[in-house]
N, C-alpha and C positions, 0 to 999 in steps of 0.2 A: 833719846832725841829731845832737843829743846822744843819749846812750844813756838816754833818759828812761823806757824800758820794760824796762831791764835787770832780770832776775829775774822778769819776768812771762811768763805762758804765754798764747799766742793761737792760735785756730783760725779759719781762713778756709774756709768752705764754698763751693765753686766757685772755688778759688784758682788754677786754671790759665788762666782766661779773662782778658780785658783788664783790667777793673776789679779782679777778684779777685787777679790776679797783681801789679798795682800795689800793692795792700794788703799782700800777702805781703812784697814787697820793702821797703816802708816800715816795716813792723813789725820785720823783721829788722835793718834799718838803725838802728832805735831801740833795739836790744838785746834784743828779745823772743825767746823760744824759740817758734818758729812751726811749726804743723802746718797742712796744708791738704788739702782733698779735690779730686778730679778724676774725670772719667769715663774709662772705658777708652780711648776714642778720643783723649783728651788726654794719654796716657801719655808720649809723647815730649816734649811741651811741659812737662809737669810735671817730668820728669827734668832737663831743661835749666834750668828755674827753680830747682829744688832745689840743683843743683850750683853755681849762681851766687850763692847767698845768703851774706852775711857771717855769721860766727859758726859755732857747732857745735850739733849736736843737733836740727836741724830735720827734719821728716818729711812725707812725702806719702802719702796713702791713696786708694785707689779707693773711691768711694761713689756711691750713687744716692739723691738726697734723697727720691725717692718710695718708697724701701724703708727704713723705719725701722730694720730689723734691721741694715743696713749702717752706719747711724749709731751704733747701740748698740755694735757691734763696735769702732768707732773709739774711742768713749768708754772702753770696757773696756781697750783697748790703751794709751790715754793715761794712764789711772789706774795701770796696771801699770808703766808706764815712769817716771812722775814724780809720783805722788800724786794727790790728789783735787781740787786747786784748778785752776780755769781763770779767767783774768782777762778775756779778750777773746774774743768770738765775733762774727765778721762773716759775714753771710748775703749772699753774692754769686752764688749759683747761680741760673740762670734761663734761659729761652729764649723766643723769639717766632717767629711766622711772619706775615709781612705779609698782611693781608686787608683790602681796601677796605671802609670802614665801611658803604657803601651796599649791599654784596653780602652780604645776610643769609644766603643759602643756602650761601655758601662757608664761613661760620663754623659748621661743623657740630658736633654733640654731641661727637664724639670729640676735635676740636681744643679745644673749650671745656674739656672735662674735663682734657686734658693740660696746658693752660695753667694751670689752677688747681692741679693736682697738683704741678707743679714750682714755679711762682711764688708760690703761697700756702701750700699744705699743706706743701711741702718746707721752707720757712722756719720755719713753726710747729713742725714735727717736729724740726728741728735745735735750736731753743730748748728745746723740751720735753725732748729727750734730754740736753742739756748743762746744763740748769738746776741740777741738784744740784752740779755742779762750779763753776759760776759763783757760786752761793750760798756754797759753801765758801770761796771766795776772800775773801768779805766786802766786795768792791769790784768786782764784775763789771760789764762793759759789753757790751751787745749793740748792734751797728749793722746795721740792715737796709737793703739797697740798694733804694730805691723808684724812682720816676720822676715827672717833672712830668706824665706822661700820667695819673696818678692824679687830678690837679687840673684839667687842661685837657680831658680826654676826647679828646684828640688823640694818636694813637699808632699803632703798627703794626697793631693790631686792637682792636676793642671789648673782647674778652675780656682782652687784655693790660692795657688801661686799668683794667678792673674788678678784675683781680687785684692790680694795684699800689695801687689805692684800698683794697683789703682789707688790704694790708701796712701802710698808714698807720693804719688803724683798729686793727690788731693791735698796732702799736707803742704806741699810746696805752693800750690795754687791758692789755698786759703790763707797761707801765711802772708802772701802779697795782698790778698783782698781784704783781710781783716786788720792789717797793721794800720796805725801803731798801737791801737787800744788792746789788741789781742795777739798773743804769740801762739803759733801752732807748731807743735813738734811731734815726732814719732819715736817710738822705741821698737826695735826689731830684734826680738829674742831668737835664739836658736832653739835647741831642744830644752824643754822645761819639764820639771818633774810634777806634772799635774795629770788629771784624767781627761784632758782635752781631746786627745786623739784616742778614740775608743779602740780597745783591743790591743794597744801597745803594751807589751808585757815588761816586767822588770828585766827579763833577759835581753829584750830588744834595747831597753834603755842602757843596759850595761855595754852592749856592743856599740851603741852610739857614743857613749862616754869614752870608750877606748879609742874611737876614731876622731875624737876632738882634741886639739892641742893641749888644752888644760886638763884633759883626762877626766872630765866629769860633765854632768849636765847642770843647768841652772835650777835653783829653787824659785818658787813663785815670789818669795820675799825679795830675792835678789833683783827680779824684774821690777817689783814695786819700788825698791830703793833707787833703781835707775830712773823710774818715773819721778820720784821725789827730787832727785838731782836735777832733772830737767826743769822742774817747777821752781825750785828754790835756789839752784846754784848756777844757772845759765841765763841770766837776765838779758843778755845781748844775743841770744840764739833764737832764731825762728826759721821755719821751713826745712829744718834738718831732721833726718831720721837717724838715730843713733843705734849702732849695732851692738848687741849684747849676746854673744854666741860662743864665748870661750875659744875663739879662733876657728870655729868650725867652717866658716865661709872662706878661709884663706886658701 
């Protein structure tokens, strides 16, 4: 990949996970100065990722997307280090817990609230926090990681589907609100070969691949490449969520 993002600054929220880490690597390979956030339990993975990146000046920060103060602290640190402009923000933080859709009692209030705190409110809080820096760049791009669950209603839980549907609506609303200085886009993967859904075995992945038109599931890097395409190859696109599911939602 050419250094198409040389001189640009990027932040990946949730950068130590499968899709987030793929985005971090691709951004660094493209020449961007990359910062990423991670949770305390991902510190070892974050350190290994940081040490493997090409280029100099990249940084990793511990943050909790449900705690806006931790995001503000990162914003202040980035501004102190390299000025007020941020060109790219990728929202890749999230979590889920499988709950059968027919088991209404298992989807209790606590789990519903947690699902929306992390998967919706956390993404909005990150955009709200870094909006001034994105606007200062004059050509900022936000990419939100959604899911085809937002459209199909099929996913690890009903709350997860609903939170991702909320992400798609937020992407549209903020694209209007933040234009023209900032573009806001979404990427909606189908099944991805990561450990995001706890307990999903290789056998389950094989069955899911067999029922997908392209007969396989996506890699995290493929999702990252779609994110990069949204950032660098679609300068007239905003408010759109692009589906990357091998035809699974057809």
